[in-house]
C-alpha positions in Angstrom: 0.0 0.0 -0.1 1.3 3.4 -1.1 2.2 5.7 1.8 0.0 8.9 1.7 1.8 12.2 1.6 1.3 14.3 4.7 0.9 18.0 5.1 4.3 18.1 7.0 6.1 16.8 3.9 4.2 19.1 1.5 4.6 22.3 3.4 2.2 25.2 4.2 2.4 27.2 1.0 2.3 24.1 -1.2 -0.8 23.0 0.6 -2.3 26.4 0.0 -1.5 25.9 -3.7 -3.3 22.7 -3.6 -6.4 24.1 -1.9 -6.5 26.8 -4.6 -6.8 24.0 -7.2 -9.5 22.2 -5.3 -11.7 25.3 -4.7 -12.1 27.3 -8.0 -12.6 31.1 -7.5 -16.0 32.4 -8.2 -16.1 35.0 -11.0 -17.6 37.7 -8.7 -14.6 37.6 -6.4 -11.8 40.1 -7.3 -9.2 38.2 -5.1 -9.6 34.8 -3.5 -7.0 32.5 -1.9 -3.5 33.8 -2.2 -3.5 37.3 -0.6 -3.7 38.9 2.9 -7.6 39.1 2.4 -10.3 38.1 0.1 -11.7 41.0 -2.0 -15.1 41.3 -3.5 -17.6 43.9 -4.6 -19.4 45.8 -1.8 -21.9 48.7 -1.6 -21.1 52.2 -2.6 -18.7 51.2 -5.3 -16.1 49.9 -2.7 -14.5 46.5 -2.2 -15.2 44.5 0.8 -12.2 42.8 2.4 -12.5 39.5 4.4 -9.8 37.8 6.4 -9.5 35.2 9.2 -6.6 34.1 11.4 -6.1 31.5 14.1 -4.0 31.5 17.2 -3.3 28.3 19.1 -1.9 27.8 22.7 1.8 26.5 22.7 2.2 27.6 19.0 1.2 31.3 18.9 1.4 32.0 22.6 2.4 30.3 25.9 -0.4 30.6 28.4 2.1 31.0 31.3 4.0 33.8 29.6 1.2 35.8 28.2 -1.8 37.6 29.9 -5.3 37.0 28.7 -5.4 40.5 27.5 -2.3 40.0 25.3 -3.8 36.8 23.8 -6.9 38.7 23.0 -5.0 41.6 21.5 -3.0 39.3 19.3 -6.0 37.3 18.1 -7.5 40.5 16.7 -4.4 42.4 15.8 -3.1 39.8 13.4 -6.4 40.3 11.3 -6.1 44.0 11.4 -2.7 43.7 10.0 -4.0 41.8 7.0 -6.6 44.5 6.4 -3.8 47.2 6.7 -1.7 45.2 4.0 -4.7 45.6 1.6 -4.8 49.4 2.3 -8.3 48.9 3.9 -10.2 49.9 6.9 -11.5 47.3 9.3 -15.2 47.5 10.2 -16.7 44.4 11.9 -15.4 41.1 13.4 -16.7 37.7 14.7 -14.8 35.8 17.3 -14.6 32.1 17.8 -12.9 31.0 21.0 -12.2 27.4 22.1 -11.4 26.9 25.8 -10.7 23.9 28.1 -13.7 23.4 30.5 -11.5 24.5 33.6 -10.7 27.9 32.1 -11.6 30.7 34.5 -14.2 33.3 33.8 -11.5 35.8 34.6 -9.3 34.6 31.8 -12.3 34.9 29.3 -13.0 38.5 30.6 -9.4 39.3 30.1 -9.3 38.0 26.6 -12.1 40.2 25.6 -10.6 43.2 27.3 -7.5 42.7 25.0 -9.7 42.7 22.0 -11.7 45.7 23.1 -8.6 47.8 23.4 -8.1 47.4 19.7 -11.7 47.7 18.7 -11.8 51.1 20.4 -8.7 52.2 18.7 -9.7 51.3 15.3 -13.5 51.6 15.6 -14.2 47.9 14.9 -17.4 46.3 16.1 -17.6 42.8 17.4 -20.8 41.4 16.0 -20.9 37.8 16.9 -18.9 34.6 17.2 -18.9 31.1 18.7 -17.7 29.2 21.8 -16.4 25.7 21.9 -14.5 23.3 24.2 -11.2 21.7 23.5 -8.0 20.6 25.1 -6.2 23.8 24.5 -7.1 27.5 24.0 -7.4 28.6 20.5 -9.2 31.6 18.8 -10.2 32.3 15.2 -11.3 35.9 14.3 -12.8 36.9 11.0 -12.7 40.6 10.1 -14.8 42.4 7.4 -13.2 45.6 6.2 -13.6 47.9 3.1 -11.3 49.8 0.7 -11.6 52.2 -2.3 -11.4 50.1 -5.5 -8.6 52.3 -6.9 -6.7 52.1 -3.6 -6.8 48.5 -2.8 -3.4 47.1 -2.7 -2.5 43.4 -3.6 0.6 41.3 -3.4 0.9 41.4 -7.1 1.9 44.6 -8.8 5.6 45.0 -8.2 7.4 46.5 -11.2 11.1 46.7 -12.2 12.6 49.9 -10.8 10.4 50.0 -7.7 11.8 50.6 -4.2 11.4 47.9 -1.6 10.4 49.4 1.8 9.4 48.3 5.3 7.9 50.1 8.2 9.2 49.6 11.8 12.2 47.5 12.8 12.5 43.8 12.3 13.4 40.6 14.3 13.2 39.4 17.8 9.5 39.5 18.1 9.5 36.4 20.5 10.9 38.7 23.2 7.4 40.5 23.4 6.4 42.3 20.2 4.5 39.3 18.9 2.0 39.9 21.8 1.7 43.6 21.8 2.4 44.9 18.3 0.3 47.7 16.8 -1.2 46.8 13.5 -0.4 49.5 10.9 -3.9 50.2 9.8 -3.5 54.0 9.5 -0.1 53.5 7.9 -1.5 51.0 5.3 -4.4 53.2 4.4 -2.0 56.1 3.9 0.5 54.1 1.7 -2.5 52.9 -0.5 -3.3 56.6 -1.0 0.3 57.2 -2.0 0.1 54.6 -4.8 2.3 51.7 -3.5 2.4 49.0 -6.2 2.2 45.9 -3.9 2.1 45.3 -0.2 2.1 42.5 2.4 2.4 42.3 6.3 5.5 40.6 7.6 4.1 37.6 9.4 6.3 34.8 8.2 9.7 36.7 8.1 11.1 39.3 5.8 12.9 36.7 3.6 9.8 34.7 3.0 7.5 37.5 2.6 9.6 39.2 0.1 9.1 36.2 -2.2 5.2 36.7 -2.1 5.8 40.2 -3.7 7.8 39.0 -6.6 5.3 37.3 -8.9 6.7 38.0 -12.3 9.4 35.6 -13.7 11.5 38.5 -15.2 12.1 40.4 -12.0 14.1 39.9 -8.8 14.8 41.9 -5.7 18.1 43.3 -4.6 18.4 43.9 -0.9 21.0 46.2 0.7 21.6 44.2 4.0 23.1 47.2 5.6 19.8 49.1 5.2 17.6 46.5 6.9 16.2 48.0 10.2 17.1 45.6 12.9 15.1 45.8 16.3 16.8 46.1 19.6 15.3 42.8 20.5 16.9 41.2 17.5 20.3 42.6 18.6 19.7 41.3 22.1 19.1 37.8 20.8 22.3 38.0 18.6 24.5 39.0 21.5 26.7 41.2 19.4 27.0 38.9 16.4 26.1 41.2 13.4 25.4 38.2 11.1 22.9 36.8 13.5 21.2 40.1 13.8 20.5 40.0 10.2 19.4 36.4 10.3 16.9 37.4 13.1 15.5 40.4 10.9 15.1 38.1 8.0 13.7 35.0 9.5 12.1 35.5 12.9 8.6 36.4 11.7 5.6 38.0 13.5 7.0 41.5 13.1 3.6 42.5 11.4 5.2 45.4 9.8 4.3 46.4 6.3 6.5 45.4 3.4 5.8 47.2 0.2 7.1 48.3 -3.2 6.7 51.7 -4.8 8.0 53.6 -7.8 10.8 56.0 -7.2 8.8 58.9 -8.3 5.9 58.2 -5.9 8.4 57.5 -3.1 9.7 61.1 -3.2 6.2 62.3 -2.3 5.8 59.6 0.3 9.1 60.5 1.9 8.1 64.1 2.1 4.7 63.6 3.9 5.4 60.4 6.1 7.4 62.2 9.0 4.6 64.6 9.6 2.0 61.9 9.9 3.7 58.9 11.5 6.5 58.3 14.1 6.8 54.8 12.7 10.1 54.3 10.9 10.1 53.9 7.1 13.1 52.5 5.4 14.1 51.7 1.8 15.9 48.3 1.9 16.4 47.7 -1.9 15.2 47.7 -5.5 13.3 45.5 -7.8 15.3 44.9 -10.9 14.9 43.1 -14.3 16.5 39.6 -14.5 17.5 37.7 -17.6 18.5 34.0 -17.6 18.1 31.6 -14.7 16.6 32.7 -11.4 19.0 32.9 -8.5 19.1 29.8 -6.4 16.2 29.0 -4.1 16.6 30.1 -0.5 15.2 27.7 2.1 14.0 28.2 5.7 14.0 31.9 5.6 10.9 32.3 7.7 8.1 30.4 9.6 5.8 27.8 8.0 3.2 26.0 10.0 3.9 22.6 8.4 
């Protein structure tokens, strides 16, 4: 009997590709599987954005090292980050929460307090959800947002000559940022208005998420490693080893900063207005260039995959 292939041997992104083949995209959908959010027509000539993420105890957080408020915050924030990557505005959310039967009411209250801190900040309404029991804590939150059709940003769109840019500083999120990061919703909406060509939030690591922005066969990215903004947490983990600092910045994941490409002309306007609107650092880390001949060798293990 032939041994069946498992999701572990296939890998997360190859599995997503398989699922895309199993579930054909409806014609009415502008963007289905393969971006930070699904995109479809909504009222008022706008797009509706729909995204969902799951966090699981012992994988995305450790219960004895995270407060209930931090767990709730992260559960919603990772979804708001997806909406930000599309240049959209989050509107409503539903919360599914799985809990062991011995979970205290105080924990559940704290979880929703963490969620509410973000709903108040970004004017998001919790409109429903589901409760279930299970051996470990997990939560899936779906968020519905909206965007102007001409200002909706996809992963596809990068062009030769574009600058490659990131917000914030990268690496070392395991030391705390992954539980209390601020989703770049306002920044993402502003970047969309400035005409960025493609965008993604950095959830799986800079090295891995860069690949998601390069979808054309005749372009590649050139990164100036000296320009990559490295966080203090990454420097702490590297203990003075500059090579390890860079590895953390490229590979750690869960930075939830915005990675985007933009033409050199539009970047000049962006650079002019950004400092007056945001304290979040904005850094050019490279360029997109045309490439002839064989592609550079494949890079492996530059970021996180679930399988």
